[in-house]
C-alpha positions in Angstrom: -73.0 2.9 -84.8 -76.0 0.5 -85.5 -77.3 -2.4 -83.6 -75.1 -4.8 -85.6 -71.9 -3.1 -84.7 -70.1 -3.5 -81.4 -67.2 -1.2 -80.4 -64.1 -2.4 -78.8 -65.0 -0.5 -75.7 -68.4 -2.1 -75.3 -67.0 -5.5 -75.9 -64.4 -5.0 -73.1 -67.0 -3.6 -70.8 -69.2 -6.6 -71.4 -66.2 -8.9 -70.6 -65.6 -7.0 -67.4 -69.3 -7.3 -66.4 -69.2 -11.0 -67.2 -66.0 -11.6 -65.3 -67.3 -9.8 -62.2 -70.7 -11.3 -62.2 -69.7 -14.9 -62.9 -66.6 -14.7 -60.7 -68.5 -13.3 -57.7 -71.3 -15.9 -58.0 -68.7 -18.7 -58.3 -66.9 -17.4 -55.2 -70.2 -17.8 -53.2 -69.9 -21.5 -54.0 -66.2 -21.8 -53.5 -65.4 -19.9 -50.3 -67.6 -22.1 -48.0 -66.0 -25.2 -49.6 -62.5 -23.7 -49.0 -63.4 -22.8 -45.4 -64.9 -26.3 -44.8 -61.4 -27.8 -44.3 -60.2 -31.3 -44.9 -63.6 -32.9 -44.0 -65.4 -30.9 -46.6 -62.6 -31.3 -49.1 -62.7 -35.1 -48.7 -66.4 -35.1 -49.5 -65.9 -32.9 -52.5 -62.9 -34.9 -53.8 -64.9 -38.1 -53.9 -66.6 -36.6 -57.0 -63.3 -37.5 -58.9 -64.5 -41.1 -58.7 -66.8 -40.2 -61.6 -63.8 -39.7 -63.8 -61.9 -42.8 -62.4 -59.7 -41.1 -59.8 -60.2 -42.6 -56.4 -57.1 -41.5 -54.5 -56.4 -38.4 -52.4 -60.0 -37.0 -52.2 -58.9 -34.2 -49.8 -56.4 -33.0 -52.3 -58.9 -33.0 -55.2 -61.5 -31.3 -53.0 -59.1 -28.6 -52.1 -58.2 -28.1 -55.8 -62.0 -27.7 -56.5 -62.5 -25.3 -53.6 -59.4 -23.2 -54.8 -60.7 -23.2 -58.4 -64.1 -22.0 -57.3 -62.8 -19.4 -54.8 -59.3 -18.2 -55.7 -59.6 -19.0 -59.4 -62.9 -17.1 -59.6 -61.3 -14.2 -57.7 -58.5 -14.1 -60.3 -61.1 -14.1 -63.1 -62.7 -11.0 -61.5 -59.3 -9.3 -61.4 -58.4 -10.4 -64.8 -55.2 -12.0 -63.5 -54.0 -15.2 -65.2 -57.6 -15.2 -66.6 -57.4 -18.0 -69.1 -55.8 -20.4 -66.6 -58.1 -19.4 -63.8 -61.2 -19.8 -65.9 -59.9 -23.1 -67.2 -59.6 -24.4 -63.6 -63.3 -23.6 -63.1 -64.2 -25.4 -66.4 -62.3 -28.5 -65.3 -64.1 -28.4 -61.9 -67.5 -28.1 -63.6 -66.6 -31.0 -65.9 -66.1 -33.2 -62.9 -69.3 -31.9 -61.4 -71.2 -32.8 -64.6 -69.5 -36.3 -64.6 -70.5 -36.8 -61.0 -74.2 -35.9 -61.7 -74.2 -38.1 -64.8 -72.6 -41.0 -62.9 -75.4 -40.7 -60.2 -78.0 -40.8 -62.9 -79.2 -37.3 -62.3 -81.4 -35.5 -64.8 -80.1 -32.8 -67.2 -81.8 -30.3 -64.9 -79.6 -31.3 -62.1 -76.5 -30.9 -64.3 -77.7 -27.6 -65.8 -76.0 -25.3 -63.3 -72.6 -26.9 -63.7 -73.1 -27.0 -67.5 -74.0 -23.3 -67.7 -71.1 -22.2 -65.4 -68.7 -24.4 -67.3 -69.7 -23.0 -70.7 -69.5 -19.4 -69.4 -66.1 -19.9 -67.9 -65.0 -21.7 -71.1 -66.0 -18.6 -73.1 -63.9 -16.5 -70.8 -60.9 -18.9 -71.1 -61.1 -18.7 -74.9 -61.7 -14.9 -75.1 -59.5 -13.8 -72.3 -60.0 -11.0 -69.8 -60.2 -8.0 -72.2 -58.7 -4.6 -71.8 -60.0 -3.8 -68.3 -57.8 -6.4 -66.5 -54.5 -7.0 -64.9 -53.6 -9.3 -67.7 -53.9 -6.5 -70.2 -51.7 -4.2 -68.1 -49.0 -6.9 -67.8 -48.6 -7.2 -71.6 
């Protein structure tokens, strides 16, 4: 096998490494938000104003905290991977919109963009062979 060829096994190992690494790092952002309770959720949920949604900020903040913690955990496991990764993508889209709405620089938005693009790739590709999703098929 040359440098231009990739085996199915190495592709699936790469997906596993990506899921574990990105999922674990996202959980470090999500768990404190989840544990912050309704006060923290309300502050987070106000970001939805950047996309024109100004009601129920606690609900939307809880959704974001769940996407970043439980959704990321499911991505690590490879369980409902496409849906779980998509929930993080949507959360990052709102974060990007919030930064844009505030007039922040591209550098301020870069983390949300990078995370969003990475989880979008996982949502498109799926979990790969080393996942619960693969075992359920």
